[in-house]
C-alpha positions in Angstrom: 13.6 -18.7 29.9 17.3 -17.5 29.9 17.7 -13.9 30.7 21.6 -12.5 29.8 23.3 -11.8 32.9 22.2 -11.5 36.3 19.9 -8.6 36.0 18.0 -6.8 33.7 19.7 -3.3 33.8 18.3 0.1 34.0 20.2 1.7 31.2 20.4 5.6 30.3 19.6 6.2 27.0 23.3 7.1 26.3 24.3 3.7 27.7 21.6 2.0 26.0 22.1 3.2 22.5 26.1 2.6 22.7 25.8 -0.5 24.3 29.1 0.1 26.1 30.6 -3.2 27.9 27.1 -5.1 27.2 28.5 -7.8 25.3 32.3 -8.1 26.5 32.5 -11.9 27.3 36.3 -11.7 28.5 37.1 -8.9 30.9 40.6 -9.0 29.7 39.9 -8.9 26.0 38.6 -6.2 24.0 35.1 -7.0 22.1 33.5 -5.2 19.3 30.9 -2.5 20.2 27.6 -4.0 20.5 25.4 -4.0 17.3 21.8 -3.6 17.4 20.1 -5.7 14.2 16.1 -5.3 13.3 15.5 -8.6 12.4 14.1 -9.2 8.4 10.3 -10.0 10.2 9.9 -7.0 12.0 7.3 -4.3 11.2 8.2 -1.1 9.4 9.1 2.0 10.9 5.8 3.7 11.2 6.0 6.3 14.2 3.9 9.2 12.4 5.9 13.0 12.5 3.1 15.0 13.5 2.2 16.7 16.5 -0.5 14.3 17.1 1.4 11.4 16.0 3.8 9.4 17.9 7.2 11.6 17.3 5.2 14.7 18.4 3.8 13.2 21.4 7.6 11.7 22.4 8.8 15.3 22.0 6.1 16.6 24.2 6.8 14.2 26.8 10.5 14.9 26.7 9.9 18.6 26.4 7.6 18.2 29.6 10.7 15.9 31.5 13.5 17.9 31.0 11.5 21.3 32.2 10.3 19.5 34.8 11.2 18.4 38.2 11.7 14.6 38.0 15.0 13.1 38.1 14.2 10.1 35.8 12.0 9.3 32.9 11.4 5.5 32.3 10.7 5.0 29.2 9.5 1.0 29.4 11.4 -2.0 28.5 13.5 -2.6 25.4 13.7 -6.6 24.4 16.9 -7.9 22.9 17.7 -11.5 22.2 21.0 -13.3 20.9 20.9 -15.3 17.7 22.5 -12.9 15.9 25.4 -14.0 13.0 27.8 -12.5 15.7 28.5 -12.8 19.3 28.3 -8.8 19.8 25.1 -8.8 17.6 21.8 -8.4 19.4 18.3 -8.6 17.6 16.1 -5.8 18.9 12.6 -7.4 19.4 10.6 -4.6 20.8 11.9 -1.1 20.7 12.4 -0.4 17.2 10.3 2.5 17.1 11.7 4.3 20.1 15.5 3.5 19.2 14.9 4.8 15.6 13.4 7.7 16.6 15.9 8.8 19.4 18.6 8.0 16.5 16.9 10.4 14.5 16.4 13.1 17.0 20.0 13.1 17.8 21.1 13.5 14.2 18.8 16.3 13.9 19.8 18.1 16.9 23.6 17.6 15.8 22.9 18.9 12.5 20.6 21.7 14.0 23.9 23.0 16.0 26.1 22.3 12.8 23.8 25.5 11.2 23.0 27.4 14.2 25.9 27.2 16.7 26.3 30.7 17.2 22.9 30.8 18.9 23.5 27.3 20.8 27.1 26.9 21.7 28.8 28.9 24.6 32.8 29.5 24.0 34.6 26.3 24.9 31.8 24.9 27.1 33.3 21.6 28.3 30.0 20.0 29.6 28.5 20.9 25.7 31.6 19.3 24.4 30.8 16.3 26.1 27.6 16.2 25.3 28.2 16.7 21.6 30.5 14.0 21.7 28.1 11.7 23.6 25.3 12.1 21.2 27.6 11.7 18.3 28.9 8.3 20.2 25.0 6.9 20.3 24.6 7.1 16.3 27.6 5.9 15.3 31.2 4.2 16.7 33.1 6.7 14.5 32.6 10.5 14.4 34.5 10.6 10.8 32.7 7.7 9.1 29.3 5.9 9.9 29.7 3.0 12.0 26.1 2.5 13.1 24.7 1.2 16.2 21.6 0.0 14.5 21.3 -2.1 11.1 18.3 -2.5 9.5 17.2 -5.6 7.4 16.8 -4.0 4.3 19.9 -2.2 2.5 18.6 0.5 1.2 16.6 1.7 4.9 20.6 1.3 6.0 21.3 3.9 3.2 19.0 5.8 4.5 20.2 6.2 8.0 23.8 6.8 6.6 22.3 9.5 4.2 20.8 11.3 7.6 24.1 10.6 9.3 25.7 12.8 6.4 23.0 15.3 6.0 23.4 15.9 10.2 27.3 16.9 9.3 26.5 19.5 6.6 25.1 22.9 6.0 21.8 23.5 5.0 21.2 23.2 1.6 23.4 20.6 1.2 21.2 17.7 1.9 21.5 14.1 0.0 19.6 13.4 -3.1 17.9 10.8 -1.3 15.6 14.0 0.9 14.4 15.0 -2.4 14.5 11.6 -4.7 10.9 10.2 -5.6 9.5 8.0 -2.7 6.6 6.0 -4.5 8.3 2.8 -4.4 10.4 3.1 -1.0 9.1 1.0 1.5 7.2 3.1 4.7 10.5 2.5 6.4 12.5 4.1 4.0 9.9 6.9 3.5 9.3 7.7 7.1 13.2 7.5 8.1 13.6 10.8 5.8 10.3 12.2 6.7 11.0 12.5 10.5 14.4 13.3 10.1 12.6 16.6 8.1 10.0 16.9 10.1 11.9 17.3 13.5 14.7 19.7 11.9 12.5 22.1 9.7 8.9 22.2 12.3 10.7 21.6 15.7 14.4 22.4 15.9 14.4 25.4 13.7 11.5 27.0 14.7 12.3 26.2 18.4 9.1 25.5 19.2 10.2 22.0 21.1 13.2 23.5 23.2 15.4 27.1 22.7 18.6 27.1 21.2 19.9 28.8 24.1 18.8 25.9 26.4 19.1 23.2 24.1 22.5 21.1 24.7 21.7 21.5 28.6 18.4 19.9 27.9 19.8 17.0 25.4 22.2 16.6 28.6 19.4 15.2 30.7 17.7 13.5 28.0 21.0 11.3 27.3 21.8 10.8 31.4 18.0 10.6 32.5 15.6 9.2 30.0 16.1 4.9 30.8 15.1 1.8 29.6 14.6 -1.5 31.2 16.6 -3.7 29.1 16.0 -7.1 28.9 18.2 -9.5 26.7 17.2 -13.2 26.1 19.1 -16.1 24.9 16.9 -16.8 21.9 14.3 -15.1 19.6 11.4 -17.8 20.5 11.9 -16.6 23.9 11.6 -13.1 23.2 8.7 -13.3 20.7 6.5 -15.5 23.7 6.4 -12.1 25.5 6.5 -9.5 23.2 3.1 -9.3 22.9 2.6 -8.1 26.7 5.2 -5.8 26.9 4.7 -3.6 23.8 3.0 -0.8 26.0 4.7 1.9 24.5 5.8 0.8 20.8 3.6 1.0 17.7 0.4 -0.6 18.3 0.4 -4.4 16.8 -2.3 -4.9 14.0 -3.3 -8.8 13.2 -0.4 -9.0 10.6 2.2 -8.2 13.7 0.6 -10.9 15.9 0.2 -13.6 13.4 3.9 -13.1 12.5 4.8 -13.5 16.2 2.5 -17.0 16.4 4.5 -18.2 13.4 7.8 -17.4 15.4 6.5 -19.0 18.6 6.1 -22.5 16.9 9.5 -22.3 15.8 12.0 -24.6 17.5 15.5 -23.5 16.5 17.4 -20.4 15.3 18.2 -22.0 11.6 14.4 -22.2 11.5 13.6 -19.2 12.8 16.3 -17.4 10.2 14.8 -19.4 7.4 11.3 -17.8 8.2 12.3 -14.7 9.0 13.7 -14.2 5.3 10.3 -15.6 4.2 8.5 -12.6 6.1 11.0 -10.1 4.6 10.6 -11.5 0.8 6.5 -11.0 1.6 6.9 -7.4 2.8 9.6 -6.7 0.2 6.4 -7.7 -2.8 3.7 -6.2 -0.8 6.0 -2.8 -0.8 5.6 -2.7 -4.6 1.7 -3.5 -5.0 0.3 -0.4 -6.6 -2.4 0.7 -4.0 -1.2 1.7 -0.5 -4.3 -0.2 1.3 -2.4 -3.7 -0.1 1.0 -3.1 1.3 0.2 -4.3 4.8 0.5 -8.1 5.7 -3.0 -8.0 7.2 -4.7 -7.3 3.7 -2.7 -10.5 2.1 -3.3 -13.1 5.5 -7.2 -11.9 5.0 -7.5 -12.5 1.1 -5.6 -15.8 2.0 -7.8 -16.8 4.7 -11.1 -16.3 2.8 -9.6 -19.2 0.2 -8.5 -21.2 3.0 -11.7 -21.3 5.0 -14.1 -23.9 5.5 -17.6 -23.6 3.4 -20.6 -24.1 4.6 -23.8 -26.2 3.5 -27.3 -25.3 4.4 -30.8 -25.7 2.8 -32.3 -22.7 1.2 -36.0 -22.8 2.1 -36.9 -19.2 0.5 -36.8 -20.9 -2.8 -39.9 -22.5 -5.1 -37.6 -25.5 -4.9 -35.5 -26.0 -1.6 -32.0 -26.1 -2.7 -28.0 -26.4 -0.6 -26.5 -23.2 -0.2 -22.9 -22.3 0.4 -21.9 -19.5 2.2 -18.4 -18.3 4.0 -18.4 -16.5 7.1 -17.2 -12.9 6.9 -13.4 -12.8 7.9 -12.6 -9.3 9.5 -9.0 -8.1 10.4 -10.0 -8.5 14.0 -10.6 -12.2 13.6 -7.4 -13.0 11.7 -5.1 -13.3 14.9 -7.6 -16.0 15.7 -7.9 -17.7 12.6 -4.4 -18.3 11.8 -3.2 -18.6 15.6 -5.1 -21.7 15.6 -4.0 -23.3 12.3 -0.4 -22.6 13.6 -1.4 -24.0 17.0 -4.7 -26.3 17.0 -4.3 -26.7 20.6 -5.6 -23.3 21.2 -8.9 -24.0 19.3 -12.2 -24.9 20.5 -12.6 -26.6 17.5 -11.4 -30.2 16.6 -11.8 -29.7 12.8 -9.0 -27.0 13.0 -5.9 -28.8 11.4 -2.4 -27.7 11.8 -0.6 -25.8 9.3 3.3 -25.9 9.3 4.6 -22.8 9.7 7.3 -23.5 7.0 4.5 -24.2 4.2 2.4 -21.1 5.4 5.9 -19.1 5.3 6.7 -20.4 1.7 3.0 -19.7 0.6 3.0 -16.1 2.0 6.1 -15.6 -0.1 4.4 -16.8 -3.3 0.8 -15.3 -2.5 2.4 -12.0 -1.9 4.3 -11.8 -5.5 0.9 -12.9 -7.1 -0.7 -10.0 -5.0 2.1 -7.3 -6.4 1.7 -9.0 -10.3 -2.5 -8.5 -9.8 -2.0 -5.1 -8.7 -0.1 -4.0 -11.7 -2.5 -6.2 -14.4 -0.3 -9.2 -14.6 0.3 -12.6 -13.4 3.8 -13.7 -11.9 4.7 -15.0 -15.5 4.2 -11.2 -16.6 1.0 -12.3 -18.7 -1.5 -9.4 -19.2 -4.6 -9.0 -17.4 -5.7 -5.6 -18.8 -9.3 -5.6 -17.8 -8.2 -5.1 -14.3 -6.7 -1.7 -14.5 -10.2 -0.2 -14.6 -10.8 -0.9 -10.9 -7.1 0.1 -9.9 -7.9 3.5 -11.4 -10.9 3.8 -9.3 -8.8 2.9 -6.2 -10.7 -0.4 -5.5 -9.1 -3.3 -3.4 -12.0 -5.3 -2.6 -11.5 -7.7 -5.4 -8.0 -9.0 -5.0 -8.9 -12.1 -2.7 -11.2 -13.8 -5.8 -8.5 -12.9 -8.1 -5.9 -14.5 -5.9 -8.1 -17.6 -5.0 -7.1 -18.5 -8.6 -3.5 -18.1 -8.4 -2.8 -21.8 -8.8 -5.1 -22.4 -11.8 -3.0 -24.3 -14.6 -5.0 -22.7 -17.5 -3.8 -19.4 -18.0 -7.4 -18.7 -19.9 -9.0 -20.0 -17.0 -7.5 -16.9 -15.0 -8.4 -14.6 -17.5 -11.6 -15.5 -17.8 -11.7 -15.2 -13.9 -10.5 -11.8 -13.9 -12.9 -10.8 -16.4 -15.7 -12.1 -14.1 -14.0 -9.8 -11.1 -13.3 -7.1 -13.5 -17.7 -6.9 -14.7 -18.9 -7.2 -11.3 -16.5 -4.7 -9.3 -17.1 -2.3 -12.3 -20.4 -2.5 -11.7 -20.0 -2.1 -7.7 -17.9 1.2 -8.6 -19.9 2.7 -11.0 -23.3 2.4 -9.6 -25.1 3.0 -6.3 -24.4 -0.5 -4.7 -23.8 -0.4 -1.0 -20.2 -1.2 -0.2 -21.3 -3.9 2.6 -23.8 -5.5 -0.3 -20.7 -6.2 -2.5 -18.3 -6.9 0.2 -20.8 -9.9 1.4 -20.4 -11.4 -1.8 -16.6 -11.9 -1.5 -15.9 -14.3 1.3 -18.4 -17.2 -0.4 -17.3 -16.3 -4.1 -13.6 -16.5 -3.0 -13.9 -19.6 -1.0 -15.8 -21.5 -4.0 -12.9 -20.2 -6.4 -10.4 -21.4 -4.4 -11.8 -25.1 -3.7 -12.1 -25.7 -7.8 -8.1 -26.1 -7.5 -5.8 -26.0 -10.3 -7.4 -27.9 -12.8 -10.8 -25.0 -12.7 -12.4 -24.7 -16.0 -14.4 -21.7 -17.4 -17.3 -23.7 -17.2 -17.3 -24.0 -13.3 -16.4 -20.1 -13.1 -19.3 -19.8 -14.8 -21.7 -21.8 -12.7 -20.0 -20.1 -9.4 -20.5 -16.6 -11.2 -24.2 -17.0 -11.6 -24.4 -16.5 -7.8 -23.0 -12.9 -7.8 -24.3 -11.9 -11.4 -26.1 -8.7 -11.6 -29.6 -8.6 -12.5 -30.7 -7.1 -15.7 -32.9 -4.9 -14.1 -30.0 -3.6 -12.2 -28.0 -2.9 -15.2 -30.5 -1.1 -16.7 -30.7 1.3 -13.7 -26.9 2.0 -13.8 -27.1 2.7 -17.2 -30.0 5.1 -16.2 -27.4 6.7 -13.9 -24.9 6.8 -16.6 -26.9 9.2 -18.7 -27.7 11.4 -16.0 -23.7 11.6 -14.9 -22.4 15.3 -14.7 -19.0 16.6 -15.7 -19.3 19.1 -13.2 -20.3 16.9 -10.3 -18.2 14.0 -8.5 -19.2 11.8 -11.5 -16.4 13.3 -13.1 -14.0 10.2 -12.2 -16.7 7.7 -13.2 -17.1 9.7 -16.6 -13.4 9.7 -17.1 -13.3 6.0 -16.4 -16.1 4.8 -18.6 -14.7 7.2 -21.3 -11.2 5.2 -21.4 -12.4 1.9 -21.1 -15.1 2.0 -23.7 -12.3 4.0 -25.7 -10.0 1.0 -25.3 -12.8 -1.1 -26.0 -13.6 0.0 -29.3 -9.9 0.0 -30.2 -9.4 -3.4 -29.3 -12.4 -4.3 -31.7 -10.7 -2.3 -34.1 -7.7 -4.1 -34.1 -5.5 -1.2 -33.2 -4.9 -1.5 -29.1 -2.4 1.0 -28.1 0.9 -0.9 -27.3 1.0 1.0 -23.5 -2.6 -0.3 -22.8 -4.6 -0.2 -20.5 -2.6 2.5 -18.6 -2.4 4.9 -21.6 -6.2 5.1 -22.1 -6.6 6.5 -18.4 -3.4 8.9 -18.6 -4.1 12.5 -17.5 -2.2 15.8 -17.5 -1.5 15.1 -14.2 0.8 12.0 -15.3 3.0 14.3 -16.9 2.7 12.2 -19.8 2.9 13.9 -23.4 0.1 11.5 -24.4 -2.5 12.4 -22.0 -5.8 12.6 -22.5 -8.5 15.2 -21.7 -12.2 15.1 -21.8 -13.6 17.2 -24.5 -16.6 18.7 -24.6 -17.9 18.7 -28.5 -20.0 21.7 -28.0 -18.4 24.3 -25.9 -19.3 24.2 -22.5 -18.2 27.6 -21.5 -21.0 29.8 -19.9 -23.4 26.6 -19.3 -24.9 26.0 -16.0 -23.6 23.0 -13.9 -26.9 20.9 -14.7 -26.8 21.5 -18.5 -26.7 18.7 -20.9 -23.3 20.1 -22.2 -21.8 18.4 -19.5 -23.3 14.9 -19.6 -21.8 12.1 -21.3 -23.4 12.2 -24.4 -21.3 15.8 -25.8 -18.0 14.3 -24.2 -15.0 12.4 -25.6 -11.4 11.8 -25.2 -8.9 14.1 -26.9 -5.5 14.3 -26.6 -4.4 17.0 -24.2 -2.3 19.8 -26.4 -5.3 19.0 -29.5 -8.1 19.7 -26.8 -6.0 23.0 -25.5 -5.9 24.5 -28.8 -9.6 24.2 -29.9 -11.6 24.0 -26.6 -13.8 27.0 -27.5 -14.0 26.4 -30.9 -17.5 25.3 -32.6 -17.8 21.6 -33.2 -17.6 22.3 -37.1 -14.1 23.8 -36.7 -13.0 20.7 -34.2 -13.6 18.1 -37.0 -10.2 17.9 -38.4 -8.9 17.1 -34.6 -11.4 14.4 -34.1 -10.6 12.9 -37.6 -6.8 13.0 -36.9 -7.2 11.3 -33.3 -5.8 7.7 -33.3 -8.6 6.8 -30.7 -11.5 4.7 -32.8 -14.1 6.1 -30.5 -13.2 9.9 -30.8 -12.7 9.3 -34.8 -16.2 8.2 -35.0 -17.9 11.3 -34.5 -16.7 12.1 -38.1 -16.1 9.0 -39.4 -13.2 6.3 -38.9 -10.4 7.1 -41.5 -9.3 3.4 -42.3 -11.9 1.3 -44.0 -10.8 -1.9 -42.2 -10.9 -0.4 -38.8 -14.1 1.3 -39.2 -15.9 -1.6 -40.7 -14.9 -3.5 -37.6 -15.3 -0.9 -35.0 -19.0 -0.7 -37.0 -19.9 -4.6 -36.5 -19.0 -3.7 -32.8 -21.5 -1.1 -32.3 -23.9 -3.4 -33.8 -22.8 -6.5 -31.9 -23.4 -4.1 -28.4 -27.1 -3.0 -29.7 -26.5 -0.2 -31.2 -26.9 0.7 -35.0 -27.3 4.2 -37.0 -25.2 6.7 -35.5 -27.8 9.8 -35.7 -25.1 12.7 -34.8 -24.1 15.2 -37.3 -20.8 17.3 -35.9 -21.4 20.4 -38.0 -25.0 20.6 -36.9 -24.1 19.5 -33.5 -27.6 19.4 -31.3 -29.2 17.8 -28.4 -30.6 15.2 -30.4 -26.9 14.7 -31.6 -25.9 14.5 -27.9 -28.7 11.9 -27.3 -27.2 9.5 -30.3 -24.3 9.6 -28.7 -25.5 8.9 -25.4 -27.3 6.1 -26.6 -24.0 4.4 -28.1 -22.0 4.8 -24.8 -24.9 3.1 -23.0 -25.2 0.3 -25.3 -21.2 -0.1 -25.5 -21.3 0.0 -21.4 -24.0 -2.7 -20.9 -22.5 -4.9 -23.2 -19.3 -4.6 -21.6 -20.4 -5.4 -18.1 -22.8 -8.3 -19.2 -20.2 -10.5 -21.5 -17.2 -12.3 -20.5 -15.7 -12.6 -24.3 
């Protein structure tokens, strides 16, 4: 191991952030100021801006230190390495969370001084002016323009830091647009940089709940000079990664994704190889950041799904059956076991099993990129070639992620129709789980073996092979019947409301498909609500008005409910069914139109044929005389459609 220089210096915060004289090779020649580079493979900036979060705890520690009698506050080690593009670059291996938080804190204090200088500055106090100059120097190599001391791997994250720098120099109310911009598709780092700046400035500095204005710069002087770090600079990233796990005592806790990333880099032998895999890890993170549901954006989610596809299946005899048969199972892989699982495959010498085969870190990194692109595509009901898998939106609407390992296991299928068949199987089984009272652990117990069997089919998988596997997880008829009975008792005035909404939206879409008029923005358009600020959003309409009805009234059950365009529903919500017939007739949703009769002959015939195929014939409702028997007949239609939908794969 090669450590830069003769010692690992203990540096005050001011010298650590400015990097003064730390990269000078020739004492007779000036060198560019040191630049800290956050490597592409580093985890997101995750410190939480709250009193109980890491940012709040750091501020509490600093408050206690500046008011106390201790001369120094050692914040632990910072681990850097050579290997950047330029001689003056140093890669920030361990210390990203602390470095960025201190940088943001300094910018927030500078903004506070800018806006509250009358309460903070004391005439031409030289010590205060020196403190302000040093704070600015910690952030940028130039006070007038932003020449950063820290560079992020993503240009948008660097833009955030530059925006915070600009924000720190202006009056309140003149913030960059980035502070109010929609953040849904930002990375966690982008969101958190802005959130931390806002929280420190608004909650801690403006309120003086951290330090009083009158003493602020005096205390900042002590922080700059007396908060210290042990700075270790190693000659290569590989050496730095090798000790990273052991010294991460004050940063963000490492999850399984971080640890596996470290194992990958420990197996790489050159800086060129390290750079190539770093780029792959960054590409993976960029794809995951775009996934539709938050729980899918962490690398560990993808790594677990890939492990479930990769692991070996076990065969054993099942003696519980009349005819003993071979049963295939796969062990459950938890997030806690992921580091061991992938670590052994990257370095089989670490395994106690002789059957573990080594995987190439390059192949693994390449597969991570491809799998992350697939996960993003599947999260928005697409393939990576932008072919639609619309049935999957139902589970997304109900915030489910448990089914994605099975879908990812089929990503190498050559035939799209086979993949679409798998998507329908996964939808049917997941929809039952989400709507019924099936226990989460029971559904999740199916995932490892189902995923493993799908993956073992390979690229030439067929629908027949998938059907054979599906028999092992298919819901029994009596369980489907039990779900239908539950549905009949769901109430709009209870926690069942979202299930009712999901079922009505899905069945409405299914009937439109059968009638040949699926909406062009399907499937999302069928699930759109007023919260989406969409003019085409749908309300749940009570056919017979529910005002004054008790919570357990039949008026709140599904037989009295349909989807109706929100603006139409708001106009006639309190009217009798008879007075709303024109609204139902004018709806372009066939299932809603069917209350009074579908107007287009071809669409009506197709819809009625579909109802018969689903096991329902002879509508027994009458809108002008709408009563309990009408609601029961309508309920029977929904029951037949849902049962048919969950038990067929066409």
